[in-house]
N, C-alpha and C positions, 0 to 999 in steps of 0.2 A: 541417440541416448547412450551414454557410457555409464555403466553401473557394474559394480562387482557382484559376485555370488553372495558375499556376505551381506552387502547392502540390500540386495533383493530378498535374501532369506529373512532379514529383519522386517522388511516391509510386508512380507507375506506371514509373518509370525512363526517362522520356522528357524531351526538351527541351520548353520551352514551344512552340517553334516546331513540333515534330513533333505535339504534342498538339493545337494549333490547327489544323494541317493535317487531322488526323483528324476534328475537329469540323466543319470547313468542308466535308468531303467531298473534299478535294484528295488524300488518301491513303486507300488501301484499309484497311477495318476488318477485322481478323482476329479469329477467334473467342476466341483467347487474351486479346486486348485487351478484348473485350466482357466476358468472365468476370471478369477482374481489375478492370476499371472498376466493374462492378456490385457485386462483392464489396466494394470499398472504400466504395461508397455504401450497402452493407447492403441490397441488393435482389437478388431472384432474377431472372436475366436471362430465364428461360423465362416467368415470370409478368409480367414487365414489357414485354417486346418482343413484339408481335403476331406477327411472322414466326417467331420461335423457338417461340412457343406453338403456332402452326399446324403446324410441323414435329413438335413433340412429340406432338400429337394425332394426326397422320397416321401417325406411327410406331407408335402403339399398336394391338395386335391387336384385332379385334372380339370374340374370345373366346379363352380358354385352356382346355386340358384339365387337370383336377386329379384326384388320386386320394386318397381317404381310407381308412385302414385302422383298424379298431377291434378291440379284443380284449374278448370277453365272458367273464363268469364262469359259463358254462354251455354248453349244447349248442344250436346253432342248429336250429330246427324248421322255420321258414318265413321266407322273405324276399320282400316285395312292394314295389312302387314305384308312385307316381302323381305325375306332374309332377316337382316338385322334393323330394318326400318319399320317404324309404325307411323302410319298417317291417320291423323284425327281431324275429321271435318266437323266444324261446329258453327252454330249460328250465334253471332254477337249482336246484341241490340245497341244501336247507337242512340244515345240520348241527345235531343236537340236542345 
């Protein structure tokens, strides 16, 4: 993608001077600007910017609790588990 500073500034609703100040570090970068800028370039800011990637990874929990419910077509006789496997033994009535 080839785009001038002036063209990008217009797309972002900024003057060329404001956009230039942000790029030079003279003006504070806000998260809304980062998201809009990356969106217009077609990139994901979390995947592109290391500081955002670190925050995203740090915010992820180490584990989550989940619950699964199943319905069987029979009567449960026995349930055992070992590690990450659950074994359900059940009686299924076959209709003739």
